[in-house]
N, CA, C and O atoms as a GROMACS GRO file, in nm:
protein
  428
    1UNK      N    1   9.160   7.548   8.984
    1UNK     CA    2   9.068   7.696   9.051
    1UNK      C    3   9.030   7.680   9.171
    1UNK      O    4   8.978   7.580   9.219
    2UNK      N    5   9.061   7.798   9.234
    2UNK     CA    6   9.026   7.777   9.380
    2UNK      C    7   8.871   7.795   9.409
    2UNK      O    8   8.819   7.906   9.398
    3UNK      N    9   8.799   7.684   9.447
    3UNK     CA   10   8.663   7.691   9.423
    3UNK      C   11   8.590   7.756   9.534
    3UNK      O   12   8.468   7.770   9.524
    4UNK      N   13   8.663   7.805   9.654
    4UNK     CA   14   8.662   7.898   9.754
    4UNK      C   15   8.615   8.039   9.730
    4UNK      O   16   8.509   8.091   9.767
    5UNK      N   17   8.727   8.097   9.653
    5UNK     CA   18   8.715   8.228   9.612
    5UNK      C   19   8.697   8.228   9.458
    5UNK      O   20   8.714   8.338   9.406
    6UNK      N   21   8.662   8.115   9.368
    6UNK     CA   22   8.668   8.152   9.250
    6UNK      C   23   8.754   8.200   9.177
    6UNK      O   24   8.728   8.226   9.060
    7UNK      N   25   8.889   8.223   9.237
    7UNK     CA   26   9.017   8.267   9.143
    7UNK      C   27   9.117   8.147   9.080
    7UNK      O   28   9.147   8.038   9.129
    8UNK      N   29   9.144   8.187   8.994
    8UNK     CA   30   9.202   8.083   8.920
    8UNK      C   31   9.333   7.997   8.950
    8UNK      O   32   9.377   7.909   8.877
    9UNK      N   33   9.403   8.051   9.107
    9UNK     CA   34   9.503   8.034   9.133
    9UNK      C   35   9.445   7.978   9.310
    9UNK      O   36   9.334   8.014   9.349
   10UNK      N   37   9.516   7.910   9.380
   10UNK     CA   38   9.529   7.862   9.532
   10UNK      C   39   9.631   7.946   9.581
   10UNK      O   40   9.745   7.911   9.549
   11UNK      N   41   9.618   8.072   9.669
   11UNK     CA   42   9.715   8.124   9.773
   11UNK      C   43   9.758   7.987   9.866
   11UNK      O   44   9.684   7.896   9.906
   12UNK      N   45   9.904   8.005   9.886
   12UNK     CA   46   9.952   7.939   9.984
   12UNK      C   47   9.987   8.027  10.078
   12UNK      O   48   9.993   8.148  10.057
   13UNK      N   49  10.020   7.953  10.220
   13UNK     CA   50  10.073   8.008  10.339
   13UNK      C   51   9.992   8.145  10.390
   13UNK      O   52   9.869   8.142  10.391
   14UNK      N   53  10.050   8.243  10.423
   14UNK     CA   54   9.993   8.369  10.490
   14UNK      C   55  10.007   8.479  10.357
   14UNK      O   56  10.063   8.588  10.363
   15UNK      N   57   9.948   8.427  10.252
   15UNK     CA   58   9.962   8.545  10.122
   15UNK      C   59   9.812   8.563  10.131
   15UNK      O   60   9.734   8.476  10.170
   16UNK      N   61   9.775   8.705  10.083
   16UNK     CA   62   9.674   8.780  10.053
   16UNK      C   63   9.669   8.844   9.901
   16UNK      O   64   9.748   8.922   9.848
   17UNK      N   65   9.556   8.787   9.853
   17UNK     CA   66   9.578   8.874   9.686
   17UNK      C   67   9.450   8.985   9.715
   17UNK      O   68   9.336   8.964   9.756
   18UNK      N   69   9.508   9.093   9.682
   18UNK     CA   70   9.397   9.224   9.682
   18UNK      C   71   9.368   9.290   9.579
   18UNK      O   72   9.455   9.311   9.494
   19UNK      N   73   9.238   9.338   9.563
   19UNK     CA   74   9.232   9.451   9.444
   19UNK      C   75   9.246   9.592   9.512
   19UNK      O   76   9.182   9.605   9.616
   20UNK      N   77   9.329   9.715   9.465
   20UNK     CA   78   9.333   9.808   9.513
   20UNK      C   79   9.198   9.867   9.478
   20UNK      O   80   9.131   9.825   9.383
   21UNK      N   81   9.158   9.970   9.563
   21UNK     CA   82   9.013  10.029   9.547
   21UNK      C   83   9.028  10.136   9.437
   21UNK      O   84   9.118  10.218   9.456
   22UNK      N   85   8.962  10.147   9.333
   22UNK     CA   86   8.972  10.251   9.231
   22UNK      C   87   8.963  10.372   9.296
   22UNK      O   88   9.026  10.464   9.244
   23UNK      N   89   8.881  10.401   9.428
   23UNK     CA   90   8.848  10.550   9.495
   23UNK      C   91   8.999  10.569   9.553
   23UNK      O   92   9.023  10.679   9.602
   24UNK      N   93   9.075  10.499   9.553
   24UNK     CA   94   9.224  10.551   9.660
   24UNK      C   95   9.298  10.685   9.614
   24UNK      O   96   9.399  10.726   9.671
   25UNK      N   97   9.233  10.752   9.501
   25UNK     CA   98   9.294  10.892   9.479
   25UNK      C   99   9.227  10.972   9.588
   25UNK      O  100   9.115  10.965   9.639
   26UNK      N  101   9.334  11.054   9.607
   26UNK     CA  102   9.308  11.180   9.716
   26UNK      C  103   9.234  11.271   9.688
   26UNK      O  104   9.255  11.313   9.574
   27UNK      N  105   9.130  11.337   9.758
   27UNK     CA  106   9.070  11.440   9.732
   27UNK      C  107   9.062  11.486   9.851
   27UNK      O  108   9.070  11.424   9.957
   28UNK      N  109   9.037  11.667   9.823
   28UNK     CA  110   9.014  11.757   9.939
   28UNK      C  111   8.862  11.728   9.987
   28UNK      O  112   8.782  11.649   9.936
   29UNK      N  113   8.845  11.812  10.096
   29UNK     CA  114   8.711  11.807  10.161
   29UNK      C  115   8.623  11.878  10.052
   29UNK      O  116   8.508  11.833  10.045
   30UNK      N  117   8.652  11.972   9.971
   30UNK     CA  118   8.570  12.013   9.879
   30UNK      C  119   8.544  11.942   9.749
   30UNK      O  120   8.465  11.990   9.668
   31UNK      N  121   8.624  11.797   9.720
   31UNK     CA  122   8.595  11.703   9.633
   31UNK      C  123   8.708  11.731   9.517
   31UNK      O  124   8.681  11.683   9.407
   32UNK      N  125   8.816  11.793   9.529
   32UNK     CA  126   8.926  11.844   9.434
   32UNK      C  127   9.016  11.719   9.448
   32UNK      O  128   9.060  11.689   9.559
   33UNK      N  129   9.045  11.648   9.343
   33UNK     CA  130   9.152  11.587   9.343
   33UNK      C  131   9.295  11.597   9.323
   33UNK      O  132   9.344  11.640   9.219
   34UNK      N  133   9.369  11.551   9.438
   34UNK     CA  134   9.491  11.584   9.446
   34UNK      C  135   9.576  11.466   9.378
   34UNK      O  136   9.557  11.345   9.394
   35UNK      N  137   9.654  11.517   9.313
   35UNK     CA  138   9.740  11.420   9.231
   35UNK      C  139   9.843  11.362   9.321
   35UNK      O  140   9.877  11.409   9.430
   36UNK      N  141   9.893  11.245   9.256
   36UNK     CA  142   9.985  11.143   9.332
   36UNK      C  143  10.127  11.234   9.363
   36UNK      O  144  10.194  11.233   9.467
   37UNK      N  145  10.148  11.314   9.238
   37UNK     CA  146  10.276  11.428   9.253
   37UNK      C  147  10.283  11.505   9.368
   37UNK      O  148  10.389  11.547   9.414
   38UNK      N  149  10.152  11.530   9.423
   38UNK     CA  150  10.145  11.645   9.532
   38UNK      C  151  10.168  11.597   9.655
   38UNK      O  152  10.189  11.668   9.753
   39UNK      N  153  10.163  11.450   9.654
   39UNK     CA  154  10.195  11.385   9.792
   39UNK      C  155  10.332  11.431   9.869
   39UNK      O  156  10.443  11.410   9.821
   40UNK      N  157  10.310  11.497   9.991
   40UNK     CA  158  10.434  11.526  10.090
   40UNK      C  159  10.493  11.408  10.145
   40UNK      O  160  10.615  11.395  10.134
   41UNK      N  161  10.424  11.315  10.205
   41UNK     CA  162  10.478  11.220  10.286
   41UNK      C  163  10.429  11.095  10.219
   41UNK      O  164  10.364  11.084  10.114
   42UNK      N  165  10.481  10.986  10.316
   42UNK     CA  166  10.462  10.841  10.267
   42UNK      C  167  10.292  10.769  10.296
   42UNK      O  168  10.253  10.742  10.410
   43UNK      N  169  10.240  10.754  10.217
   43UNK     CA  170  10.078  10.703  10.241
   43UNK      C  171  10.061  10.609  10.194
   43UNK      O  172  10.123  10.567  10.096
   44UNK      N  173   9.954  10.538  10.268
   44UNK     CA  174   9.922  10.381  10.255
   44UNK      C  175   9.768  10.376  10.187
   44UNK      O  176   9.665  10.443  10.195
   45UNK      N  177   9.809  10.272  10.123
   45UNK     CA  178   9.664  10.225  10.030
   45UNK      C  179   9.568  10.150  10.084
   45UNK      O  180   9.616  10.054  10.144
   46UNK      N  181   9.417  10.156  10.089
   46UNK     CA  182   9.334  10.033  10.082
   46UNK      C  183   9.332   9.976   9.948
   46UNK      O  184   9.355  10.004   9.830
   47UNK      N  185   9.288   9.866  10.038
   47UNK     CA  186   9.224   9.718   9.885
   47UNK      C  187   9.131   9.632   9.985
   47UNK      O  188   9.134   9.628  10.108
   48UNK      N  189   9.052   9.567   9.898
   48UNK     CA  190   8.949   9.482   9.919
   48UNK      C  191   9.061   9.327   9.900
   48UNK      O  192   9.143   9.318   9.809
   49UNK      N  193   9.039   9.222  10.003
   49UNK     CA  194   9.085   9.117   9.981
   49UNK      C  195   8.989   9.016   9.932
   49UNK      O  196   8.886   8.991   9.995
   50UNK      N  197   9.026   8.949   9.803
   50UNK     CA  198   8.985   8.878   9.719
   50UNK      C  199   9.030   8.721   9.736
   50UNK      O  200   8.967   8.633   9.678
   51UNK      N  201   9.117   8.700   9.801
   51UNK     CA  202   9.168   8.547   9.819
   51UNK      C  203   9.251   8.556   9.975
   51UNK      O  204   9.293   8.663  10.019
   52UNK      N  205   9.259   8.473  10.019
   52UNK     CA  206   9.361   8.469  10.171
   52UNK      C  207   9.389   8.325  10.152
   52UNK      O  208   9.314   8.242  10.102
   53UNK      N  209   9.528   8.307  10.208
   53UNK     CA  210   9.601   8.173  10.218
   53UNK      C  211   9.539   8.079  10.332
   53UNK      O  212   9.457   8.124  10.413
   54UNK      N  213   9.580   7.951  10.334
   54UNK     CA  214   9.532   7.906  10.457
   54UNK      C  215   9.593   7.921  10.607
   54UNK      O  216   9.559   7.861  10.709
   55UNK      N  217   9.702   8.029  10.585
   55UNK     CA  218   9.768   8.052  10.710
   55UNK      C  219   9.733   8.200  10.759
   55UNK      O  220   9.800   8.245  10.852
   56UNK      N  221   9.645   8.269  10.709
   56UNK     CA  222   9.606   8.407  10.714
   56UNK      C  223   9.492   8.393  10.813
   56UNK      O  224   9.390   8.328  10.792
   57UNK      N  225   9.527   8.475  10.941
   57UNK     CA  226   9.436   8.482  11.045
   57UNK      C  227   9.346   8.537  11.074
   57UNK      O  228   9.244   8.482  11.117
   58UNK      N  229   9.367   8.714  11.051
   58UNK     CA  230   9.300   8.844  11.077
   58UNK      C  231   9.228   8.894  10.964
   58UNK      O  232   9.160   8.995  10.981
   59UNK      N  233   9.232   8.828  10.831
   59UNK     CA  234   9.180   8.861  10.723
   59UNK      C  235   9.076   8.792  10.657
   59UNK      O  236   9.106   8.678  10.621
   60UNK      N  237   8.963   8.830  10.633
   60UNK     CA  238   8.864   8.737  10.525
   60UNK      C  239   8.856   8.781  10.407
   60UNK      O  240   8.887   8.897  10.380
   61UNK      N  241   8.817   8.706  10.327
   61UNK     CA  242   8.798   8.761  10.175
   61UNK      C  243   8.638   8.869  10.206
   61UNK      O  244   8.533   8.851  10.268
   62UNK      N  245   8.697   8.975  10.128
   62UNK     CA  246   8.582   9.065  10.132
   62UNK      C  247   8.626   9.185  10.243
   62UNK      O  248   8.542   9.273  10.260
   63UNK      N  249   8.736   9.194  10.309
   63UNK     CA  250   8.778   9.312  10.399
   63UNK      C  251   8.861   9.400  10.317
   63UNK      O  252   8.928   9.368  10.219
   64UNK      N  253   8.849   9.503  10.366
   64UNK     CA  254   8.937   9.612  10.337
   64UNK      C  255   9.027   9.641  10.396
   64UNK      O  256   9.016   9.698  10.505
   65UNK      N  257   9.147   9.609  10.337
   65UNK     CA  258   9.320   9.619  10.434
   65UNK      C  259   9.313   9.738  10.390
   65UNK      O  260   9.241   9.800  10.312
   66UNK      N  261   9.452   9.770  10.493
   66UNK     CA  262   9.521   9.895  10.442
   66UNK      C  263   9.685   9.860  10.451
   66UNK      O  264   9.739   9.816  10.552
   67UNK      N  265   9.739   9.884  10.350
   67UNK     CA  266   9.857   9.850  10.297
   67UNK      C  267   9.981   9.958  10.247
   67UNK      O  268   9.950  10.064  10.192
   68UNK      N  269  10.089   9.929  10.267
   68UNK     CA  270  10.207  10.000  10.206
   68UNK      C  271  10.246   9.968  10.052
   68UNK      O  272  10.328   9.879  10.029
   69UNK      N  273  10.201  10.024   9.972
   69UNK     CA  274  10.221  10.065   9.850
   69UNK      C  275  10.357  10.005   9.780
   69UNK      O  276  10.363   9.957   9.667
   70UNK      N  277  10.472  10.019   9.880
   70UNK     CA  278  10.629  10.009   9.856
   70UNK      C  279  10.636   9.865   9.866
   70UNK      O  280  10.732   9.819   9.804
   71UNK      N  281  10.559   9.772   9.931
   71UNK     CA  282  10.574   9.615   9.966
   71UNK      C  283  10.463   9.522   9.887
   71UNK      O  284  10.403   9.422   9.928
   72UNK      N  285  10.453   9.608   9.721
   72UNK     CA  286  10.362   9.542   9.717
   72UNK      C  287  10.440   9.447   9.601
   72UNK      O  288  10.554   9.468   9.559
   73UNK      N  289  10.352   9.340   9.561
   73UNK     CA  290  10.402   9.256   9.411
   73UNK      C  291  10.248   9.246   9.315
   73UNK      O  292  10.146   9.198   9.365
   74UNK      N  293  10.253   9.292   9.196
   74UNK     CA  294  10.144   9.306   9.115
   74UNK      C  295  10.155   9.154   9.054
   74UNK      O  296  10.257   9.086   9.049
   75UNK      N  297  10.015   9.116   9.004
   75UNK     CA  298   9.988   9.005   8.915
   75UNK      C  299   9.869   9.023   8.857
   75UNK      O  300   9.774   9.075   8.914
   76UNK      N  301   9.869   8.981   8.741
   76UNK     CA  302   9.770   8.978   8.650
   76UNK      C  303   9.702   8.895   8.605
   76UNK      O  304   9.741   8.847   8.498
   77UNK      N  305   9.553   8.837   8.674
   77UNK     CA  306   9.465   8.732   8.621
   77UNK      C  307   9.376   8.750   8.552
   77UNK      O  308   9.296   8.841   8.575
   78UNK      N  309   9.366   8.663   8.443
   78UNK     CA  310   9.251   8.660   8.358
   78UNK      C  311   9.239   8.848   8.280
   78UNK      O  312   9.136   8.890   8.227
   79UNK      N  313   9.340   8.913   8.290
   79UNK     CA  314   9.261   9.075   8.233
   79UNK      C  315   9.288   9.166   8.382
   79UNK      O  316   9.317   9.285   8.376
   80UNK      N  317   9.275   9.093   8.514
   80UNK     CA  318   9.272   9.199   8.630
   80UNK      C  319   9.382   9.204   8.686
   80UNK      O  320   9.438   9.095   8.700
   81UNK      N  321   9.455   9.326   8.740
   81UNK     CA  322   9.535   9.359   8.812
   81UNK      C  323   9.497   9.342   8.942
   81UNK      O  324   9.397   9.402   8.982
   82UNK      N  325   9.563   9.267   9.022
   82UNK     CA  326   9.545   9.222   9.145
   82UNK      C  327   9.704   9.269   9.222
   82UNK      O  328   9.804   9.285   9.152
   83UNK      N  329   9.708   9.284   9.360
   83UNK     CA  330   9.850   9.287   9.452
   83UNK      C  331   9.850   9.156   9.541
   83UNK      O  332   9.747   9.105   9.586
   84UNK      N  333   9.983   9.107   9.560
   84UNK     CA  334  10.002   8.965   9.624
   84UNK      C  335  10.086   9.041   9.716
   84UNK      O  336  10.188   9.106   9.693
   85UNK      N  337  10.003   9.012   9.861
   85UNK     CA  338  10.072   9.073   9.990
   85UNK      C  339  10.107   8.958  10.088
   85UNK      O  340  10.046   8.852  10.074
   86UNK      N  341  10.192   8.968  10.178
   86UNK     CA  342  10.208   8.858  10.316
   86UNK      C  343  10.103   8.954  10.441
   86UNK      O  344  10.085   9.073  10.465
   87UNK      N  345  10.059   8.842  10.490
   87UNK     CA  346   9.942   8.901  10.603
   87UNK      C  347  10.038   9.016  10.684
   87UNK      O  348   9.993   9.128  10.710
   88UNK      N  349  10.176   8.976  10.721
   88UNK     CA  350  10.261   9.089  10.821
   88UNK      C  351  10.263   9.240  10.767
   88UNK      O  352  10.285   9.344  10.828
   89UNK      N  353  10.228   9.216  10.608
   89UNK     CA  354  10.251   9.340  10.540
   89UNK      C  355  10.105   9.422  10.527
   89UNK      O  356  10.089   9.521  10.455
   90UNK      N  357  10.005   9.360  10.611
   90UNK     CA  358   9.878   9.482  10.644
   90UNK      C  359   9.895   9.537  10.773
   90UNK      O  360   9.929   9.493  10.882
   91UNK      N  361   9.862   9.642  10.729
   91UNK     CA  362   9.842   9.768  10.873
   91UNK      C  363   9.703   9.755  10.935
   91UNK      O  364   9.698   9.754  11.058
   92UNK      N  365   9.607   9.747  10.875
   92UNK     CA  366   9.491   9.755  10.921
   92UNK      C  367   9.369   9.649  10.866
   92UNK      O  368   9.394   9.598  10.757
   93UNK      N  369   9.282   9.624  10.908
   93UNK     CA  370   9.166   9.557  10.857
   93UNK      C  371   9.036   9.636  10.890
   93UNK      O  372   9.002   9.633  11.009
   94UNK      N  373   8.959   9.707  10.804
   94UNK     CA  374   8.824   9.769  10.809
   94UNK      C  375   8.729   9.648  10.751
   94UNK      O  376   8.691   9.634  10.634
   95UNK      N  377   8.699   9.555  10.877
   95UNK     CA  378   8.582   9.468  10.803
   95UNK      C  379   8.450   9.477  10.860
   95UNK      O  380   8.418   9.506  10.976
   96UNK      N  381   8.390   9.452  10.776
   96UNK     CA  382   8.200   9.458  10.754
   96UNK      C  383   8.154   9.365  10.853
   96UNK      O  384   8.034   9.377  10.880
   97UNK      N  385   8.217   9.273  10.916
   97UNK     CA  386   8.165   9.157  10.974
   97UNK      C  387   8.128   9.253  11.150
   97UNK      O  388   8.065   9.190  11.236
   98UNK      N  389   8.162   9.361  11.173
   98UNK     CA  390   8.123   9.422  11.295
   98UNK      C  391   7.976   9.465  11.318
   98UNK      O  392   7.933   9.566  11.262
   99UNK      N  393   7.889   9.379  11.411
   99UNK     CA  394   7.771   9.423  11.404
   99UNK      C  395   7.729   9.541  11.432
   99UNK      O  396   7.809   9.594  11.508
  100UNK      N  397   7.602   9.638  11.396
  100UNK     CA  398   7.574   9.767  11.449
  100UNK      C  399   7.571   9.742  11.583
  100UNK      O  400   7.545   9.632  11.633
  101UNK      N  401   7.599   9.849  11.646
  101UNK     CA  402   7.621   9.882  11.785
  101UNK      C  403   7.725   9.820  11.878
  101UNK      O  404   7.731   9.830  12.001
  102UNK      N  405   7.799   9.760  11.800
  102UNK     CA  406   7.905   9.699  11.843
  102UNK      C  407   8.046   9.780  11.838
  102UNK      O  408   8.060   9.860  11.745
  103UNK      N  409   8.128   9.768  11.910
  103UNK     CA  410   8.271   9.843  11.897
  103UNK      C  411   8.343   9.787  11.796
  103UNK      O  412   8.390   9.853  11.704
  104UNK      N  413   8.356   9.644  11.811
  104UNK     CA  414   8.472   9.590  11.733
  104UNK      C  415   8.563   9.560  11.830
  104UNK      O  416   8.592   9.442  11.807
  105UNK      N  417   8.619   9.593  11.914
  105UNK     CA  418   8.733   9.588  11.997
  105UNK      C  419   8.708   9.471  12.116
  105UNK      O  420   8.604   9.467  12.181
  106UNK      N  421   8.805   9.389  12.133
  106UNK     CA  422   8.826   9.298  12.225
  106UNK      C  423   8.905   9.300  12.316
  106UNK      O  424   9.022   9.294  12.278
  107UNK      N  425   8.886   9.308  12.453
  107UNK     CA  426   8.944   9.334  12.580
  107UNK      C  427   8.990   9.190  12.684
  107UNK      O  428   9.041   9.208  12.795
   0.00000   0.00000   0.00000
């Protein structure tokens, strides 16, 4: 077991283990659920990083990451479904590490 993340596996290289947000279903501004079959274009999904490999640089455990669902590999660990990704498959990170009043941009 990985003692850092509490997961029953140790991630290698640039791999991330993420759990897809349960609230990833699309809703209109009025709160109406839009079914996935009504999707017109290619849509990215949000997930929470629950484990990161030793070569991952831009993502930490707990970060929300944006990824392409077409590039995912699913894995079941102790009855919970996770997604295994490479760091290069992550399109954006919405980190909670940015302090209030700061932009989070580095110039």
